[in-house]
C-alpha positions in Angstrom: -44.3 238.8 123.3 -45.7 235.7 125.1 -46.1 233.9 121.7 -42.5 234.7 120.8 -41.1 233.2 124.0 -43.3 230.2 124.3 -43.6 229.4 120.6 -40.5 230.5 118.8 -37.8 230.0 121.3 -39.0 226.6 122.4 -39.2 225.5 118.7 -35.5 226.3 117.9 -33.9 223.2 119.6 -36.5 220.9 118.1 -36.1 222.4 114.6 -32.3 222.3 114.9 -32.2 218.6 116.0 -35.0 217.2 113.8 -34.5 219.1 110.5 -30.8 219.6 110.5 -28.8 217.1 112.6 -31.0 214.1 112.4 -31.3 214.3 108.6 -27.5 214.2 108.2 -27.1 211.4 110.8 -29.9 209.3 109.2 -28.4 209.8 105.8 -25.1 208.5 107.1 -26.9 205.5 108.7 -29.0 204.6 105.6 -26.2 205.1 103.1 -22.9 204.2 104.9 -21.1 203.3 101.7 -21.6 206.9 100.4 -20.1 208.6 103.5 -17.0 210.6 102.7 -16.3 211.7 106.3 -13.1 209.6 106.3 -11.4 212.1 104.1 -11.8 210.2 100.9 -12.5 212.8 98.3 -14.3 210.9 95.6 -14.7 212.5 92.2 -18.3 211.2 92.0 -20.3 214.1 93.6 -23.6 212.2 93.4 -22.5 209.9 96.2 -21.7 212.6 98.8 -23.7 213.0 101.9 -24.9 216.5 102.5 -23.3 218.5 105.3 -25.1 220.0 108.3 -24.2 223.4 107.0 -25.8 222.9 103.5 -29.0 221.4 105.1 -29.3 224.4 107.5 -28.7 226.9 104.7 -31.3 225.3 102.4 -33.9 225.3 105.2 -33.1 228.9 106.0 -33.3 230.0 102.4 -36.6 228.2 101.8 -38.2 229.7 104.9 -36.7 233.2 104.4 -37.8 233.5 100.8 -41.1 231.7 100.7 -42.7 232.3 104.1 -43.4 236.0 103.3 -45.3 234.8 100.3 -47.7 232.7 102.4 -45.9 229.3 102.6 -45.9 227.6 106.0 -42.4 227.2 107.5 -40.9 223.9 106.4 -37.9 221.7 107.0 -36.3 218.5 105.6 -37.0 216.4 108.6 -35.8 212.9 109.2 -39.2 211.4 108.9 -39.5 212.1 105.2 -36.1 210.7 104.5 -36.8 207.5 106.5 -40.2 207.1 104.9 -38.9 207.5 101.4 -36.1 205.1 102.0 -38.4 202.5 103.5 -40.8 202.7 100.6 -38.0 202.2 98.0 -36.6 205.6 97.2 -32.9 205.0 97.4 -31.5 207.5 95.0 -30.9 211.2 95.3 -33.6 212.0 92.7 -36.3 210.4 94.9 -35.3 212.4 97.9 
């Protein structure tokens, strides 16, 4: 019970901010020309910035399905996106 309170509950705000919100905000900062938040519905789907909802759902599904099989809990995290962008990975395939 102590581990649940001190480990899990304190990790929730950090996970929410780093792995969900900061990834979406960093993507909008690094790729401002691809941002469709102004209501412009471009027919080119490869240039759309992911939504917070889709990032949260993908993290949840990965952890829900693979953690019981022995995988460590994981997230997308803004550090990985920033590092890949800095080292030259500028397309969706590299991310």
